[in-house]
N, C-alpha and C positions, 0 to 999 in steps of 0.2 A: 369249254367249261362254262356252265351256266345255261340259261334258257335262250330261246331264239327270238323272243319278243323284246321290244324296246321299253326300258324304264323311262317314264315321262314325268312322274310326280312322286314325291314321297312326303309323308307326314307322320309324326309319332312313330309307331311300331310298324307302319305299313309302307309298301312300295307299290305303285300302280303302273301297269304297262299300257301299251298303245291298243290293246284289245279289251280294255276295261276290267282286267283282272286286278284284284287287290291281294298282295302277298304279305303275310305276317313275317317280319324279318327277325329270325333268331340266329342269324349269322353276323349281322352288324358290321360288314366289311372288316371282319377279323378284329373287332374291338374298337372301331372308330365311333360307333353311335351309342355311347353310354347314355346320352340324353335323348335318344331317339332321333328321327330325321327332322330337320328344319325346326328345331326348338324355337318358339317365337321370341323368347328373350334374347337368344344369341343372334337370330336373324335381325331383329330390330337394332341391336347394338352395332352390328356390322354395317347395316344400311346407313345409320347416322355417321359412322366413321367414314364410309365411302363418300359421302357428300362433303366431308371436311378435307380429308387427305388420305388416300388409300395406300400410298407408298412413301418410303422414307427418303429424306434428302441426304442423309449421312453427314450433313454439315451442322445441322441444328439438332438439339435434343428431341427425342420422340417421347412424348408423354406416355402413350400406352405401353411402350417397351419398359420404361422405368417403373410404371405402376405394376406391370406383370412381374418384373424381377423382384420388386419388394414383396409382392404377394407370395411368390414361390419361396422366398427366404422365410416368410412367416409360416407357410403351410407345410413345407418339407421338414423332415425330422432333423433334430440336432442342429449342427452349425453348417448346414448346407446353405450358404449365403450368396453365392455368386452364380449368375446364369449367363449362358450363351445361347442365342436363339437361332434355329435353323428351320428347315421345312419338312423334315420327316424323321422317322425313327432311325433309319440307316445313317442319315447325316449326323444324328446325335451320337451314335456309336462311333462313327469316324472321328468326331471331335473329342470324344472321351478317350479313345485310343491315343490320339496325338497328345492330349493333355497329360495322360498317364506317363507317356515316355518323356515328355518335356519336364515334367515335375520330378520324376525320380532319376532321370539320367540313365535309366535301364531300358532294355529293348524287349525282353521276354514277356509273353502273354500266356495266360492259361484260360481255357474255356472248357465247355462240357460237350460230350457227344450228344447229338440229337437236338442241340440248341439251335435257335434261329435269332440272328442279330441283324439281318439285312443282306443285300446282294451286291452292294458296291464293294470295292476291292478289300478294304480293311475289314469291313463288317463281315464279308464273306469268309475272310481268313479266320475269324474267330467263331463263325457258325459251325455247326457240328454235323452236317449231312454231306456225304461225299458226292451224292447225285448232283448237287449244285457246285461243290468245290472243285471236283476233279477236272472238269472241262476247262477250268480257268487257271490251272496251275502253270507255273509256280506262283503261289500266293505269298503273303508276308512270311518271312522266315521267323524262326524262334517263337512259334505258336504251338502250345501243347494242348491236347484235349484229354479230359479225364471223365469217368462216369459221373453223371449227375447224382447228387445226394450221397456220394461216397467220400466221407471225410478222410479215410485212410489214404485214398488215392491222392487227395490234395496234400496231405502231409508228406507223402512220398515224393511228389514232383517238386515240392518246396525244398525238400532235403537234397534233391539231386541237381536242381537248377538254381544257380546263384545270381542270375541276372534277370530276375522276374520283376517287371514293372507293375503288373496288375493281374487280378483274377476277375474276369467278367462272367456274370451269371444272371439268369432270370430267376426271380424268387419262386415262380412256378413256370415250368416249361410249357408255353402255350402251343406252339406248332409241333412240339415233341409229343403231344398227345395229352395235354393237361396233366403233366406229371408233377406231383407234389413231393418235396423232399421230406426226409424223416424229421420228426419233431426235434427242434433245437439245432438243426443243421446250419441254418444261416448264422446263428449265434456263434457256433463253433468256427465257421468260416471267418467271421469277423475277428474272432480272437486270434486265429492263426495269421491272418493278414496283418493285423496290428503288431503282433509280436515279431513278425519277419520283415516288416518294412515294405510290404506289398500292398498296393492300393486295391480296395474293393470297389469294383464297378458293378452297379446293379442296373440291369436293363429292365425298366418298368414301362416299356413302351406299350405293352398289352395289359399288364396287371395294374397299372396306375389309374388314378382318377376315379377311385371308388369301385372298380370292377370286382375286386375280391372281398368286398365287405369292409375294407379299410381304404382310406384315401390313397395310401401307398401300401403295397403288400408287405414291405419290409417292417412296417409298424407292428405287425402281428407278433414278431419276436423282438421288438424294440431295437432293431438293427439300424445303424446310421452308416451308410456307405460313404466312401470318399468322393465318389462321383455317381450321380443319378441321371439316367437317361429317360426322358419322357417324349411322347408324341401321340399319334393316333387320336384318342379321345380328348387330348388337351385342347384341340380346336373346336370342340363342341359338335363335331360332325359337319361343320360348315366351312372352316378354313384349315389348310394344312399348316401345321407348326410342330416343331420339335424343340427340345431344350436339353442342354447339358448343364447340370447344376452341381457345383463343387464346393468343398470346404475351403476356407481361406488358406490352409496349409498347402493345398495343391494348385491354387489359382495364381500363384506368383509368376509362373511362366507366362501366363497370358497378360498379366499386368505389366511385366517387364517389356513385352513385345506384343502390343495389342493387334498388330497386323499379321501376326504369324498364323492366325486362323480367322477368316472372315466369310461373310455370306452376303451376296447382293440382295436377296429378298428376305433373308432371315431377320426375324424381329420386326417385320413391317407392321404398320399401324393396324391394318385390317386383321391380321392373324392374331396380334397381341390383344386386340379388343375382343375377338372371339374367345380367346382363352380366359380373359378376365370375366367375361359374361358366363363362361362355363363354370368357373368356381362359384359364382353367385348362384347359379341354378342348383349345383350340387348341395350347397349349404341350405338354400331356401327350401328345397324339396326333400331334404334329408335322404339323399340318394345313397350315401354310404350305408346308413342304417337299413334302408330298404333292400339294398343289394345283399346285405348280411342275412336279413330275415327271410327274404324270398328265396335266396340261394340255399339256406338251410332247409327250408321246406321242400324245394325241388330235389335237392341231393338225397334227402331222406326217402322221398317217394321213389326215386330212381334206384337207390340202393336196395330197397325192398323188392323192386322188380328183378334186380340181379340175383337176389336170394331165391326168388320164385322161378326164374328162368335162367339158371346159370349156363345152360347149353346155348343160349343166345346172347345174353348180356353178361360178359365176363366180369366187368367192373364198371361202376358209376363212381366218379370222383370229381372233386373240384373244390372251389372256395368262393363264396359269394356267388355271383352270376357268371363265373367262368367254369363251365361244366363240361366234362368229357365222358362219353359213353364208349367203352371199349367192347367191340363185338367179338364173338367167339370164333367166327370163321369168315373167310373171304366171301364177299358177295352180300353179306348181311347188311353192312353199312350202306352199300349202294342201293339195296332194296328199300331201306328206311328212308334214305334221302329222296328216292323217286316217289315213294308213297306220300312223303311230306309235301312234295311239289304237287302231287295230285290234289292235296287238300289245301293248296295255296299257302304253304309254309316253307320258308327258306332256312335250311341248315346246310352244313358242309363238313368235309373231312378236316382234320388238322394236317398241316402241310407236310410234316415229317413223319406222320404215322397214319396211314390210310385205314387202319383198323379202328380208329377213334373218330366219332362224330362229336363235334363241339356244339354247345348251345351257348350263345352270347347275346341274349336279348338286351334291349335297353334297360337301364337300372330302374326306370320309372314304368316298367311294364305293368299293365293292369292285371289284377289277380285272375280275372276270367280268361285273359289271353295266355297267361302262364299255365293255368289249369287245362286249357284247350290243348296245348302242345304236350303237356305231360300225359294227358289221356290218349292223345294220338300215338305217342311213343309206346304206351302200354299196348294199345291196339295192334300196332305193327309188330311188336315183339311177340305177341300172341300168334299173329299170322305166321311168323317165321317158325315158332315152336310147333305149330300144327303141320308144317310142311318142311321139316328138317331134312328130309331126303333130297329135296331140291337144292340144298346147299352143300352137299357132300360130293 
């Protein structure tokens, strides 16, 4: 997977290889580079912290961890006030699952088909693709999967299963093919979970930090989860960091026994400093607004292409700068990816749906760079349309 040359430098929207090629990055390590590569503000903040204290003592208070926890309490919706820091999205999901079970005293979990929450044991158990799950069975027991966006399916499983601790869901399925739920779905999910005493876990590892035109995708429907998972872009594309953020009502289990869930490197000063600087960049550069505006422009352009060439582009969908292009036949996606590489542009499939190409550029992508990729997409779709027999 990927190219044969070595990446040796990256800056902004570009990655440079050892043969002198500059690639425009519209894949962004699956949602890591919301700020682009090596954003100078984040790099400078991390360098300063590196010279002071890169790792934690665990015996003295860490200023960056405390500052980031306070910042997340301010930025996240509702009363999401408490944070646990880890190193990745899958670790965040693991922590959220444990917290849900400890908080409720119940064991059952509900997730959705075609979801992706990570590949460690618990996260894999609630992920929704058998290709990754089956070789590792038996996984966690008492995990149910239902169709994404189907409120009746949730009502049915809630009626049948009385030991449910939580429902974990992505606001938009990223690896599932950039699948958006029906309008109002998350609000209905929240209502059911509140009424039935089931915790709502939102996995915003890919959708968070401005990617969808909102700082957090759940804000679009004014939804406040019981537990929120963040990672990927939280570290500004410079440091790995994940976070589990919870409401006071669910956090008692961690307060009663702080050592029940810990991390050696989680919340280290370098990672927390990078995350703080990331929020500063998002606000200063108005990246949430830019994601919404540029995403609306790009999606409208691509949806017009799907109307003009439905035999090639089955659907263009997305929110903000999380965009999916669903191709009509096998081989079309691979053709477009190859042609993009020919033009020194990086795009890729969604992990659970190989008929969908994702576009995830930096939120501060320049207009001319966005226009370039949109025009190339149109060009390659036309090439396929002119040679349809080759794809049958």
